[in-house]
PLY file of the C-alpha trace (Angstrom):
ply
format ascii 1.0
element vertex 556
property float x
property float y
property float z
element edge 555
property int vertex1
property int vertex2
end_header
7.48 -14.47 -3.78
10.45 -12.51 -5.09
10.65 -10.96 -8.58
13.62 -12.04 -10.44
13.24 -10.29 -13.82
10.93 -8.05 -15.51
10.95 -6.85 -18.93
8.54 -4.34 -20.59
8.38 -4.58 -24.25
6.32 -1.60 -25.25
5.63 1.99 -23.77
3.31 1.84 -20.59
2.03 5.48 -19.85
4.88 7.29 -19.22
7.27 4.49 -18.77
9.82 3.52 -21.54
10.55 0.02 -22.37
13.14 -1.70 -20.05
14.67 -4.97 -18.89
16.03 -5.34 -15.63
17.13 -8.40 -13.47
16.31 -8.04 -9.68
18.84 -9.35 -7.60
18.49 -11.19 -4.35
21.64 -11.57 -2.06
22.27 -15.00 -0.75
22.60 -13.69 2.89
19.45 -12.11 2.74
17.17 -14.79 1.83
15.08 -14.86 5.15
15.42 -11.34 5.37
13.16 -8.41 4.32
14.82 -7.00 1.06
12.58 -4.63 -0.52
12.44 -3.04 -3.81
12.63 0.50 -3.44
11.61 3.43 -6.10
12.70 6.77 -5.51
12.46 10.10 -7.11
10.97 13.65 -7.16
7.30 14.25 -7.35
6.18 13.50 -10.71
9.04 11.50 -11.81
7.05 8.38 -12.38
7.74 6.11 -9.63
4.00 5.14 -8.98
3.88 4.09 -13.02
5.88 1.05 -12.04
3.56 0.14 -9.07
0.67 0.57 -11.69
2.70 -1.56 -14.37
2.79 -4.78 -11.49
-0.87 -4.11 -10.78
-1.97 -4.15 -14.39
0.10 -7.19 -15.25
-1.34 -9.31 -12.43
-4.61 -7.95 -13.02
-4.21 -9.10 -16.72
-3.08 -12.56 -15.39
-6.08 -12.97 -12.94
-8.54 -12.00 -15.43
-7.23 -14.74 -17.83
-8.22 -17.17 -15.02
-11.46 -15.54 -13.96
-13.07 -14.67 -17.42
-11.05 -16.36 -20.14
-10.83 -19.79 -18.30
-14.54 -18.91 -16.71
-13.78 -19.24 -12.86
-16.53 -16.82 -12.84
-19.39 -17.41 -14.97
-21.50 -14.26 -15.03
-20.74 -10.85 -16.62
-17.13 -9.63 -17.31
-14.47 -7.40 -16.03
-15.13 -3.53 -16.97
-11.27 -2.33 -16.92
-8.85 -2.83 -19.86
-5.28 -1.88 -18.72
-3.89 -0.87 -22.06
-0.19 0.38 -22.36
-1.71 3.37 -24.62
-5.34 4.22 -24.02
-5.60 5.76 -27.48
-4.25 3.15 -29.61
-5.65 0.41 -27.19
-2.60 -1.40 -27.26
-2.09 -4.22 -24.86
0.92 -4.41 -22.30
3.66 -6.63 -23.79
5.72 -8.03 -20.83
7.91 -10.79 -19.75
7.88 -11.48 -15.78
9.95 -13.95 -13.79
9.71 -14.54 -9.93
10.00 -17.42 -7.34
7.14 -18.47 -5.55
6.44 -21.10 -2.87
3.75 -23.66 -3.88
2.94 -26.53 -1.72
5.92 -25.81 0.42
8.15 -26.06 -2.69
10.07 -23.21 -4.31
9.17 -22.91 -7.93
10.33 -20.23 -10.57
7.54 -19.17 -12.74
7.72 -17.15 -16.15
4.65 -15.35 -17.58
4.89 -13.55 -20.95
2.88 -11.85 -23.56
5.05 -10.64 -26.22
2.77 -9.90 -28.98
-0.39 -8.02 -29.54
-3.53 -10.14 -28.77
-1.30 -13.07 -27.85
-2.75 -14.95 -24.96
-0.96 -14.94 -21.68
1.67 -17.84 -21.52
2.72 -19.66 -18.26
5.99 -21.38 -17.73
7.79 -23.28 -14.78
11.31 -24.09 -14.49
11.94 -27.56 -14.87
15.16 -28.58 -12.88
17.31 -31.32 -14.67
18.52 -33.93 -12.44
21.66 -34.32 -14.38
24.00 -31.51 -13.61
25.22 -31.07 -16.83
21.88 -30.37 -18.59
20.59 -26.83 -18.53
17.40 -25.94 -16.55
14.56 -25.14 -18.85
11.20 -23.61 -18.74
8.14 -25.96 -19.67
4.39 -24.77 -20.24
2.02 -24.99 -17.39
-1.46 -26.35 -17.96
-3.79 -23.57 -17.70
-5.86 -25.38 -15.25
-2.98 -25.70 -12.74
-1.39 -22.16 -13.63
-3.42 -19.87 -10.99
-1.57 -22.17 -8.31
1.54 -20.14 -9.47
0.48 -16.51 -8.96
0.87 -14.52 -5.79
-1.78 -12.47 -3.86
-1.14 -8.87 -4.88
-1.65 -6.27 -1.93
-1.64 -2.76 -2.72
-1.68 0.42 -0.72
-1.55 3.91 -1.52
-1.25 6.82 0.73
-2.77 9.50 -1.61
-5.34 9.54 -4.24
-3.67 7.41 -7.05
-6.79 6.39 -8.80
-4.48 4.73 -11.61
-3.20 2.39 -8.98
-6.51 1.42 -7.49
-8.50 0.79 -10.54
-7.81 -2.72 -11.34
-8.24 -3.65 -7.63
-11.71 -1.69 -7.69
-12.70 -3.45 -10.79
-12.14 -6.87 -9.43
-13.98 -6.12 -6.22
-16.87 -5.08 -8.43
-16.25 -8.27 -10.64
-16.79 -10.36 -7.59
-19.65 -8.67 -6.10
-21.75 -9.30 -9.37
-20.56 -12.99 -9.08
-21.89 -13.14 -5.47
-25.24 -11.26 -6.40
-25.73 -13.56 -9.56
-24.93 -16.63 -7.73
-27.28 -15.73 -4.75
-30.27 -14.85 -7.17
-29.85 -17.89 -9.45
-29.75 -20.81 -7.20
-32.69 -22.03 -4.76
-30.21 -23.15 -2.49
-26.88 -21.14 -3.29
-23.76 -23.03 -1.87
-20.91 -22.42 -4.02
-18.02 -20.66 -2.46
-16.89 -18.06 -5.09
-13.32 -17.64 -5.45
-11.71 -14.02 -4.05
-9.85 -12.36 -6.43
-6.14 -12.45 -6.05
-5.79 -8.70 -5.88
-6.50 -7.02 -2.74
-6.32 -3.06 -1.97
-5.87 -1.59 1.47
-8.27 1.13 1.38
-10.61 3.02 3.38
-13.18 0.42 3.18
-10.87 -2.18 4.49
-9.32 -0.10 7.21
-12.04 -1.16 9.99
-11.74 -4.86 9.04
-8.04 -4.78 9.46
-8.39 -3.34 13.04
-11.02 -5.46 14.04
-9.29 -8.69 12.94
-5.88 -7.82 14.43
-7.20 -6.86 17.52
-9.60 -9.83 18.02
-7.53 -12.84 16.45
-3.82 -11.69 15.73
-1.22 -13.43 17.57
0.09 -12.01 20.74
3.39 -11.03 19.39
1.87 -9.25 16.63
-0.66 -7.36 18.44
2.24 -5.94 20.48
3.77 -4.22 17.25
0.50 -1.86 18.00
0.62 -1.54 21.71
4.55 -0.94 22.01
4.44 1.60 19.37
1.31 3.48 19.57
-0.81 4.86 22.41
-3.10 2.02 21.93
-3.36 -1.05 24.39
-6.27 -2.55 22.93
-9.77 -2.53 21.57
-12.91 -2.09 23.73
-16.01 -2.40 21.61
-17.25 -2.24 17.89
-20.49 -3.00 16.09
-21.23 -4.72 12.94
-24.37 -3.69 10.98
-25.84 -5.72 8.09
-28.87 -4.30 6.44
-30.28 -6.84 3.88
-32.94 -4.19 2.93
-30.70 -1.40 1.42
-30.46 -2.70 -2.09
-31.30 0.11 -4.50
-34.92 0.20 -5.21
-35.83 -1.17 -2.04
-35.26 -4.70 -3.08
-34.03 -7.75 -0.65
-30.42 -8.43 -0.98
-29.92 -12.04 -1.93
-26.89 -13.48 -0.33
-25.08 -16.88 -0.83
-25.18 -19.63 1.74
-21.32 -18.52 2.30
-22.27 -15.31 3.35
-25.33 -16.26 5.30
-22.72 -18.54 7.04
-20.47 -15.72 8.21
-23.61 -13.66 9.55
-24.62 -16.73 11.83
-21.18 -16.85 13.06
-20.88 -13.19 13.87
-24.28 -13.61 15.51
-22.68 -16.48 17.75
-19.63 -14.37 18.72
-21.95 -11.14 19.57
-22.26 -9.90 22.97
-25.63 -8.55 21.89
-27.63 -8.91 18.83
-30.76 -7.13 17.77
-32.23 -8.77 14.62
-35.27 -7.32 12.54
-36.68 -10.04 10.52
-38.34 -9.21 7.24
-38.81 -11.89 4.62
-40.18 -9.28 2.04
-37.64 -6.28 2.21
-34.67 -8.15 4.20
-33.29 -8.65 7.49
-31.28 -6.10 9.39
-28.78 -7.17 11.87
-26.86 -5.12 14.61
-24.22 -7.12 16.50
-22.57 -5.47 19.47
-19.10 -6.97 20.65
-17.45 -6.13 24.09
-13.60 -7.54 23.30
-12.72 -9.68 26.20
-11.54 -13.46 26.34
-14.98 -15.11 25.92
-15.46 -12.90 22.88
-11.94 -13.85 21.61
-12.48 -17.39 22.06
-15.82 -17.54 20.40
-14.26 -15.60 17.44
-11.41 -18.37 17.41
-13.95 -21.14 17.60
-16.15 -19.83 14.61
-13.45 -18.26 12.39
-10.20 -20.13 13.36
-7.78 -17.38 12.39
-7.39 -13.81 11.60
-7.00 -14.20 7.87
-10.31 -16.15 7.84
-12.06 -13.56 9.97
-10.61 -10.68 7.49
-11.83 -12.60 4.45
-15.43 -12.84 5.81
-15.75 -9.23 6.59
-14.04 -8.22 3.32
-16.45 -10.22 1.53
-19.50 -8.95 3.48
-17.95 -5.67 2.89
-18.21 -5.81 -0.93
-21.88 -6.25 -0.77
-21.81 -2.32 -0.64
-21.43 -1.92 -4.37
-25.11 -3.29 -4.63
-26.41 0.01 -3.04
-25.39 1.98 -6.00
-28.15 2.47 -8.87
-27.58 0.28 -11.57
-27.74 2.91 -14.24
-24.79 4.77 -12.41
-22.74 1.53 -11.89
-23.20 0.82 -15.74
-22.15 4.35 -16.41
-18.83 4.08 -14.29
-18.05 0.59 -15.87
-18.31 2.29 -19.40
-15.74 4.86 -18.20
-13.38 2.42 -16.44
-13.47 0.46 -19.80
-11.96 3.54 -21.68
-9.32 3.92 -18.82
-10.97 6.89 -17.06
-9.96 7.56 -13.62
-13.64 6.91 -12.30
-14.53 4.44 -9.32
-17.75 3.85 -7.10
-18.38 6.64 -4.71
-18.01 6.51 -1.01
-21.39 5.44 0.30
-22.83 6.97 3.61
-22.82 4.49 6.47
-26.59 4.71 6.89
-27.06 3.69 3.25
-24.47 0.65 3.52
-25.49 -2.72 3.39
-22.52 -3.80 5.88
-20.79 -1.56 8.04
-18.21 -1.92 10.96
-19.13 0.84 13.53
-18.34 2.37 17.01
-14.73 0.74 17.10
-13.59 1.90 20.51
-9.87 1.66 21.53
-8.43 1.82 25.09
-5.25 4.31 24.96
-2.75 4.28 27.56
-0.88 7.00 29.72
-3.47 8.07 30.83
-6.04 4.91 30.32
-8.89 6.17 28.66
-11.26 4.93 25.83
-11.77 6.76 22.59
-13.22 6.26 19.23
-10.84 5.16 16.48
-11.49 7.87 14.17
-10.06 10.31 16.86
-6.55 8.82 16.85
-4.13 10.48 14.82
-3.46 10.44 10.94
0.09 8.73 11.52
-1.48 6.20 13.91
-4.26 5.17 11.49
-1.59 4.74 8.85
0.65 2.56 11.03
-2.32 0.36 11.97
-3.45 0.23 8.54
-0.23 -0.84 6.84
1.18 -3.06 9.43
-2.13 -4.57 10.43
-2.70 -5.25 6.57
0.60 -7.05 6.23
0.34 -9.02 9.01
-3.15 -10.44 8.27
-1.50 -12.43 5.93
1.55 -13.51 7.82
2.17 -17.18 8.52
5.08 -19.32 8.77
3.80 -21.76 5.99
1.64 -19.53 3.89
-1.23 -20.84 1.61
0.03 -18.57 -1.05
3.01 -15.91 -1.61
2.21 -12.29 -1.32
3.44 -9.43 -3.58
3.17 -5.98 -1.52
2.79 -2.68 -3.75
3.08 0.23 -1.13
2.74 3.69 -2.53
4.38 6.12 -0.14
3.57 4.02 3.04
5.37 6.49 5.27
3.57 9.74 4.50
2.08 10.30 7.78
4.70 8.75 9.88
7.14 10.90 11.98
11.08 10.69 11.39
11.37 7.97 14.27
8.66 5.75 12.78
10.21 6.16 9.40
13.55 5.09 10.72
12.14 1.77 12.09
9.30 1.02 9.47
11.17 -2.34 8.06
12.76 -2.95 11.56
9.29 -3.44 12.68
8.31 -5.67 10.20
11.28 -7.78 10.14
11.05 -8.32 13.95
7.56 -9.69 13.71
7.05 -11.30 10.28
7.07 -14.97 10.46
7.41 -15.33 6.59
9.88 -12.97 5.13
9.66 -14.63 1.68
7.18 -11.96 0.42
8.05 -9.25 -1.77
7.86 -5.47 -1.08
7.88 -3.22 -3.69
7.96 0.73 -2.09
7.82 4.09 -3.33
9.00 6.73 -0.96
10.77 10.22 -0.53
12.11 9.04 2.84
16.03 8.81 3.36
15.27 6.62 6.44
13.29 4.14 4.30
16.03 4.11 1.78
18.62 3.65 4.55
17.11 0.29 5.17
17.08 -1.06 1.27
20.05 -2.32 -0.44
21.39 -0.30 -3.36
21.03 -3.21 -5.86
17.16 -2.92 -5.09
16.99 0.91 -5.09
15.80 2.54 -8.46
16.01 6.22 -9.23
13.21 7.47 -11.44
13.25 10.72 -13.27
11.01 12.19 -16.00
12.65 14.12 -19.16
10.50 15.60 -21.75
7.31 13.48 -20.67
9.51 10.33 -20.85
9.88 8.25 -17.58
13.20 6.29 -17.17
14.69 4.60 -14.09
18.01 3.24 -13.26
19.70 1.28 -9.97
21.31 3.47 -7.80
25.25 3.37 -7.78
25.92 4.26 -4.45
25.13 1.64 -1.57
22.04 3.02 0.39
21.78 0.52 3.16
23.17 1.84 6.32
24.10 5.10 4.56
23.28 8.34 6.52
20.56 10.68 5.78
23.05 13.18 4.38
24.67 10.70 2.09
21.04 9.39 0.57
20.04 12.85 -0.06
22.92 13.94 -1.73
23.13 10.97 -4.06
19.26 10.73 -4.61
17.50 13.99 -4.13
20.05 16.54 -4.63
19.09 18.75 -7.53
21.60 20.94 -9.68
19.65 24.18 -9.48
20.19 27.47 -8.04
16.59 27.50 -6.75
17.76 24.59 -4.32
21.01 25.84 -2.88
19.59 25.51 0.48
19.51 21.81 0.00
23.21 21.69 0.42
22.93 23.18 3.67
20.14 20.95 4.78
18.11 24.25 5.62
14.75 25.31 4.67
14.58 27.97 1.69
12.97 30.73 3.71
15.52 30.26 6.64
18.44 29.93 4.17
17.43 33.34 2.21
17.29 35.20 5.49
20.79 33.87 6.53
21.99 34.91 2.90
20.54 38.31 3.37
22.28 38.94 6.74
25.56 37.75 4.99
25.05 40.42 2.38
23.95 43.34 4.81
26.86 42.53 6.77
29.37 42.75 4.16
27.92 46.05 2.79
29.00 47.63 6.18
32.23 50.03 5.47
32.23 52.35 8.41
32.36 52.14 12.05
29.16 54.42 12.38
27.10 51.87 10.20
28.37 49.08 12.19
27.09 50.82 15.42
23.77 51.39 13.99
23.38 47.81 12.77
25.14 45.54 15.20
22.41 44.84 17.71
19.94 44.32 14.67
22.19 41.82 13.30
23.02 40.24 16.62
19.21 39.85 17.31
18.47 38.01 13.92
21.53 35.65 14.42
20.11 34.54 18.06
16.74 33.86 16.13
18.43 31.08 14.18
18.94 27.64 15.01
22.18 25.60 15.21
23.60 24.89 11.81
26.93 25.35 10.04
25.55 28.08 8.12
25.10 29.99 11.56
28.46 29.21 12.67
30.05 31.13 9.44
27.62 33.84 10.02
28.71 34.36 13.68
32.42 34.14 12.53
31.76 36.82 9.92
29.85 38.90 12.56
32.75 38.50 15.19
35.38 39.68 12.51
33.56 42.69 11.61
33.16 43.53 15.38
36.83 43.33 15.84
37.65 45.15 12.67
35.41 48.30 13.50
36.48 48.45 17.27
40.21 48.33 16.01
39.27 51.46 13.72
38.13 53.53 16.82
0 1
1 2
2 3
3 4
4 5
5 6
6 7
7 8
8 9
9 10
10 11
11 12
12 13
13 14
14 15
15 16
16 17
17 18
18 19
19 20
20 21
21 22
22 23
23 24
24 25
25 26
26 27
27 28
28 29
29 30
30 31
31 32
32 33
33 34
34 35
35 36
36 37
37 38
38 39
39 40
40 41
41 42
42 43
43 44
44 45
45 46
46 47
47 48
48 49
49 50
50 51
51 52
52 53
53 54
54 55
55 56
56 57
57 58
58 59
59 60
60 61
61 62
62 63
63 64
64 65
65 66
66 67
67 68
68 69
69 70
70 71
71 72
72 73
73 74
74 75
75 76
76 77
77 78
78 79
79 80
80 81
81 82
82 83
83 84
84 85
85 86
86 87
87 88
88 89
89 90
90 91
91 92
92 93
93 94
94 95
95 96
96 97
97 98
98 99
99 100
100 101
101 102
102 103
103 104
104 105
105 106
106 107
107 108
108 109
109 110
110 111
111 112
112 113
113 114
114 115
115 116
116 117
117 118
118 119
119 120
120 121
121 122
122 123
123 124
124 125
125 126
126 127
127 128
128 129
129 130
130 131
131 132
132 133
133 134
134 135
135 136
136 137
137 138
138 139
139 140
140 141
141 142
142 143
143 144
144 145
145 146
146 147
147 148
148 149
149 150
150 151
151 152
152 153
153 154
154 155
155 156
156 157
157 158
158 159
159 160
160 161
161 162
162 163
163 164
164 165
165 166
166 167
167 168
168 169
169 170
170 171
171 172
172 173
173 174
174 175
175 176
176 177
177 178
178 179
179 180
180 181
181 182
182 183
183 184
184 185
185 186
186 187
187 188
188 189
189 190
190 191
191 192
192 193
193 194
194 195
195 196
196 197
197 198
198 199
199 200
200 201
201 202
202 203
203 204
204 205
205 206
206 207
207 208
208 209
209 210
210 211
211 212
212 213
213 214
214 215
215 216
216 217
217 218
218 219
219 220
220 221
221 222
222 223
223 224
224 225
225 226
226 227
227 228
228 229
229 230
230 231
231 232
232 233
233 234
234 235
235 236
236 237
237 238
238 239
239 240
240 241
241 242
242 243
243 244
244 245
245 246
246 247
247 248
248 249
249 250
250 251
251 252
252 253
253 254
254 255
255 256
256 257
257 258
258 259
259 260
260 261
261 262
262 263
263 264
264 265
265 266
266 267
267 268
268 269
269 270
270 271
271 272
272 273
273 274
274 275
275 276
276 277
277 278
278 279
279 280
280 281
281 282
282 283
283 284
284 285
285 286
286 287
287 288
288 289
289 290
290 291
291 292
292 293
293 294
294 295
295 296
296 297
297 298
298 299
299 300
300 301
301 302
302 303
303 304
304 305
305 306
306 307
307 308
308 309
309 310
310 311
311 312
312 313
313 314
314 315
315 316
316 317
317 318
318 319
319 320
320 321
321 322
322 323
323 324
324 325
325 326
326 327
327 328
328 329
329 330
330 331
331 332
332 333
333 334
334 335
335 336
336 337
337 338
338 339
339 340
340 341
341 342
342 343
343 344
344 345
345 346
346 347
347 348
348 349
349 350
350 351
351 352
352 353
353 354
354 355
355 356
356 357
357 358
358 359
359 360
360 361
361 362
362 363
363 364
364 365
365 366
366 367
367 368
368 369
369 370
370 371
371 372
372 373
373 374
374 375
375 376
376 377
377 378
378 379
379 380
380 381
381 382
382 383
383 384
384 385
385 386
386 387
387 388
388 389
389 390
390 391
391 392
392 393
393 394
394 395
395 396
396 397
397 398
398 399
399 400
400 401
401 402
402 403
403 404
404 405
405 406
406 407
407 408
408 409
409 410
410 411
411 412
412 413
413 414
414 415
415 416
416 417
417 418
418 419
419 420
420 421
421 422
422 423
423 424
424 425
425 426
426 427
427 428
428 429
429 430
430 431
431 432
432 433
433 434
434 435
435 436
436 437
437 438
438 439
439 440
440 441
441 442
442 443
443 444
444 445
445 446
446 447
447 448
448 449
449 450
450 451
451 452
452 453
453 454
454 455
455 456
456 457
457 458
458 459
459 460
460 461
461 462
462 463
463 464
464 465
465 466
466 467
467 468
468 469
469 470
470 471
471 472
472 473
473 474
474 475
475 476
476 477
477 478
478 479
479 480
480 481
481 482
482 483
483 484
484 485
485 486
486 487
487 488
488 489
489 490
490 491
491 492
492 493
493 494
494 495
495 496
496 497
497 498
498 499
499 500
500 501
501 502
502 503
503 504
504 505
505 506
506 507
507 508
508 509
509 510
510 511
511 512
512 513
513 514
514 515
515 516
516 517
517 518
518 519
519 520
520 521
521 522
522 523
523 524
524 525
525 526
526 527
527 528
528 529
529 530
530 531
531 532
532 533
533 534
534 535
535 536
536 537
537 538
538 539
539 540
540 541
541 542
542 543
543 544
544 545
545 546
546 547
547 548
548 549
549 550
550 551
551 552
552 553
553 554
554 555
């Protein structure tokens, strides 16, 4: 999936209307070529990710609700461009996507308020003299032409997560209603085409990758982290945890997943209660036998992750109905409210006691005890690798909000290199926000957009200088260099506190006007200079010190 064109016809939150072609270089058709959004904090770059999330949410709801792929209830989030006037988002988006191993160009538009969303597919004329045209796509087939949208945010960006949380809730309602309404529920309910890589999905990402990911993909973790593998983990399913002490009803699909997990377990402890609901405790020792059992039952890493994710969505049923209704009403108004975190012991489904094997020295430790950077590395790279196949069933749009926040500079410098090295399918689209010059140095200038906020209005433009392969200094000068006396230290690449100390030393040395004063202050100046690290500014200071030292020696 590659975005080619996006036009916003009306203001969206702080974003002003815009129109951009997103260029693709012919030499990079089989390379990662991310769209990178950069700007100071609060400049509005995350608004762009939110816009894409809301557009694809609207597109997905068009099928799930309007065309009744989901038969019960309705979504509760309305992604207005403006909450006060309740104005819909008016947009025109074009992208290239692979459908049944064939590349297609798709156009989706909504150009007037209350208009339905319209789908078009480029029809390529056999006669080279005729111009290619777009033809309308039948609504029954149109969902085949939309990508899976996968989002990640390193912070508490509730605006970005809202559409994903709402669709998860919407899906869980379908599962609950299907299980209750049918004597022998067998229908497999479609998963939403939006997925959020959040705290709840983290454990499923870890387990799925370390059990069924291909060897070369597991190596991205073992080669870059202290982790050499996974030793044990536990899955607990409590069908008696429905609010009000009622039994959780599940579909045949979910029941099949539970049976498959039981067959893979090293140890299974099952408490049968036909009235309140069963409790399953499955313990897994990760070895060749366990891995082969998972391969036999689930086939591949994507199927395992989907099963764990669908079971995890049952946890929304733990929340009181009146509280869920209240939160849904607030979401209808665009308020930043999502379901609260549920304590592990109160969850219907949980993955617990993940134990990793570390190397150098070889020890076992709980997953929670590794560093924030290692967590983020596994979470993001593992989440991306889950869906990576040479001939993917569907194309993917990744929306990554500051994915490198907890990375050290070395990891930031090879973030895209690691993905490029291991991804089998590079025809995916990455839209990334970042503050890191290292991330930007792996992005081509035609795909880098600088955001700025002026009097509450957010605008952005394609950068003028090439960023791909540019040094740290050149990237920061062109994208982060503020014209403000408060940031003079930035030109020297020195932190402000140290920079002000250097300026103060310059001033104090310049004020010395006699040999006696120099003798009294000389050792103090020298000691303070010795406390400074290597820099051009320190060299200038030493030069100034040497000149004064020579000057006052000659005066004696």
